[in-house]
C-alpha positions in Angstrom: -58.7 22.4 -39.4 -56.3 21.9 -36.4 -53.8 24.7 -36.7 -51.3 22.8 -34.5 -51.0 19.8 -36.8 -51.1 21.4 -40.2 -48.8 23.6 -42.3 -47.3 26.0 -41.7 -47.1 25.5 -38.0 -46.4 21.7 -37.7 -43.3 21.7 -39.9 -42.1 25.0 -38.3 -42.3 23.4 -34.8 -40.3 20.4 -36.0 -37.6 22.8 -37.3 -37.6 24.9 -34.1 -37.3 21.9 -31.7 -34.4 20.6 -33.8 -32.7 24.0 -33.5 -33.3 24.1 -29.8 -31.7 20.6 -29.4 -28.6 21.8 -31.1 -28.1 25.0 -29.2 -25.2 25.4 -26.7 -24.1 28.0 -24.3 -20.3 28.2 -23.5 -21.0 31.0 -21.0 -23.3 28.8 -19.0 -21.0 25.8 -19.2 -18.3 27.9 -17.6 -20.4 28.6 -14.5 -20.1 26.4 -11.5 -23.1 24.6 -10.2 -23.3 26.7 -7.1 -23.1 29.9 -9.1 -25.9 28.7 -11.4 -28.1 27.9 -8.5 -27.4 31.2 -6.8 -28.4 33.1 -10.0 -31.4 30.9 -10.6 -32.9 31.9 -7.2 -31.9 35.5 -7.2 -34.5 38.2 -7.4 -32.0 40.9 -8.3 -29.6 39.2 -10.8 -32.2 37.5 -13.0 -31.5 39.9 -16.0 -27.8 39.0 -15.8 -28.5 35.3 -15.5 -31.0 35.0 -18.3 -28.8 37.3 -20.4 -26.1 34.7 -20.2 -28.7 32.1 -21.4 -29.5 34.1 -24.6 -28.0 31.3 -26.8 -30.2 28.6 -25.2 -33.8 28.2 -26.3 -35.2 27.0 -23.0 -38.3 25.7 -24.7 -41.2 23.8 -23.2 -41.2 20.2 -24.2 -43.5 19.0 -27.0 -45.7 17.3 -24.4 -46.0 20.6 -22.4 -46.7 22.5 -25.6 -49.5 20.1 -26.5 -50.8 20.4 -22.9 -50.9 24.2 -23.2 -52.8 23.9 -26.5 -55.3 21.5 -25.0 -55.9 23.6 -21.9 -56.4 26.7 -23.8 -58.8 25.0 -26.2 -60.8 23.2 -23.6 -61.3 26.4 -21.6 -62.1 28.4 -24.8 -59.4 30.9 -23.7 -59.5 34.2 -25.5 -57.1 36.3 -23.3 -53.7 34.8 -22.4 -50.6 36.2 -20.6 -47.2 34.6 -21.0 -44.2 35.4 -18.9 -41.0 34.3 -20.8 -41.3 34.2 -24.6 -37.8 33.1 -25.4 -37.8 32.0 -29.1 -41.6 31.6 -29.0 -42.3 27.9 -29.0 -44.8 28.0 -26.2 -46.2 31.2 -27.7 -46.9 29.3 -30.9 -48.8 26.6 -29.1 -50.9 29.1 -27.3 -51.5 31.2 -30.3 -52.6 28.1 -32.3 -55.2 27.5 -29.6 -56.5 31.0 -29.9 -56.8 30.6 -33.6 -58.8 27.5 -33.2 -60.9 29.1 -30.5 -62.0 31.7 -33.0 -59.5 34.4 -32.1 -58.2 36.3 -29.0 -55.2 38.1 -27.6 -51.9 36.8 -26.2 -49.6 39.2 -24.4 -46.1 37.8 -23.9 -43.0 39.3 -22.3 -39.3 38.8 -23.1 -36.3 41.0 -22.2 -33.7 39.5 -24.5 -33.8 41.6 -27.7 -32.5 38.9 -30.0 -35.0 36.4 -28.8 -37.9 38.9 -29.3 -36.9 39.4 -32.9 -36.8 35.7 -33.6 -40.0 34.9 -31.8 -41.8 37.6 -33.8 -40.5 36.1 -37.0 -41.6 32.6 -36.0 -45.1 33.9 -35.4 -45.1 35.5 -38.8 -43.9 32.3 -40.4 -46.7 30.4 -38.6 -49.4 32.8 -39.7 -50.2 33.7 -36.0 -48.6 37.1 -35.6 -52.0 38.9 -35.6 -52.9 37.2 -32.3 -49.8 38.0 -30.3 -48.2 41.1 -28.7 -44.7 40.6 -27.5 -43.7 43.2 -24.9 -39.9 43.7 -24.9 -38.3 44.3 -21.5 -38.5 43.3 -17.8 -41.9 41.7 -17.2 -42.1 43.4 -13.8 -42.6 46.6 -15.9 -44.1 45.3 -19.2 -46.9 43.3 -17.4 -47.6 46.0 -14.8 -50.2 47.9 -16.9 -52.5 47.7 -19.9 -53.7 44.2 -19.4 -57.1 42.8 -20.3 -59.7 43.2 -17.6 -60.3 39.4 -17.6 -57.6 36.9 -18.2 -58.3 33.2 -19.0 -54.9 31.7 -18.8 -51.5 32.6 -17.5 -48.2 30.8 -18.4 -45.2 31.3 -16.2 -42.1 30.2 -18.0 -39.5 33.0 -17.4 -37.2 33.7 -14.4 -38.4 31.2 -11.8 -37.5 33.6 -8.9 -40.1 36.0 -10.2 -43.1 33.7 -10.5 -44.7 35.2 -7.3 -44.2 38.7 -8.4 -45.5 38.2 -12.0 -48.5 36.3 -10.6 -49.2 39.2 -8.3 -49.3 41.6 -11.3 -52.1 39.8 -13.0 -53.8 38.0 -10.1 -56.7 40.5 -9.7 -57.6 40.0 -13.4 -57.7 36.3 -13.4 -61.3 35.3 -13.9 -62.8 32.5 -11.7 -61.8 29.3 -13.4 -58.7 30.8 -15.0 -55.7 28.5 -15.3 -52.2 29.2 -14.3 -49.5 26.9 -15.7 -46.0 27.3 -14.1 -43.2 25.4 -15.9 -40.3 24.2 -13.7 -42.3 25.4 -10.7 -40.1 23.3 -8.3 -37.5 26.0 -8.8 -39.9 28.6 -7.2 -40.8 27.3 -3.7 -42.2 30.7 -2.7 -44.6 30.5 -5.7 -45.6 26.9 -4.8 -46.3 27.9 -1.1 -48.6 30.6 -2.3 -50.8 28.7 -4.9 -51.0 25.6 -2.6 -52.1 27.6 0.4 -55.7 26.8 1.3 -56.3 30.6 1.6 -54.7 31.6 -1.7 -57.8 31.4 -3.8 -56.4 28.6 -6.0 -56.8 24.8 -6.4 -53.3 23.7 -7.3 -51.6 20.4 -8.1 -48.3 19.2 -9.6 -48.8 17.9 -13.1 -46.3 15.7 -15.0 -42.7 16.1 -14.0 -42.2 19.8 -14.0 -45.5 21.7 -14.1 -47.7 23.2 -11.4 -51.3 23.5 -12.7 -53.5 25.9 -10.7 -57.1 27.1 -11.1 -58.3 30.4 -9.8 -61.4 29.7 -7.6 -61.9 33.1 -5.9 
């Protein structure tokens, strides 16, 4: 059985994507373009910025979700780290892959309390809660300790300005061949400079319109 395409997960994903499409944020709409860009790239005001985004779902696309599922399945991933749970749509795709791989552990991090509560409920509704630990708080603290010794896959989908810092927290635990998927990576030029460097220990390439796919080689 494919967990991704059967009940309860398949209809739940349809429902969640519909909710995400309807979500609006008057607070964000009131910000000027320059202010949004300044906050997006800030390494000190990210909590304020993403706090303002609490009404927006910021989900991966269906295509990206399916890609996450396929990458996790094809590599037989058993240990996954996710930066940026939001309402848990990407988490559901990754957890479905773990289920079909025979089990495993997904550690995700989200600082917005209301999003954590909804994401946990979505996992319960999907029958996947036993595979996932959502750590509430700033990922620079929640992902700084008590991680698996060997990590198979890392998803970066939180504050773009923190991609280099979050990668640094888990980098020593990425096994050779581990995959790192960074959503909207173009908004993190420092991260791209790192993973694309010939001396970084990665092979890395842009994938689709908004993803950087990297593999740990050393």
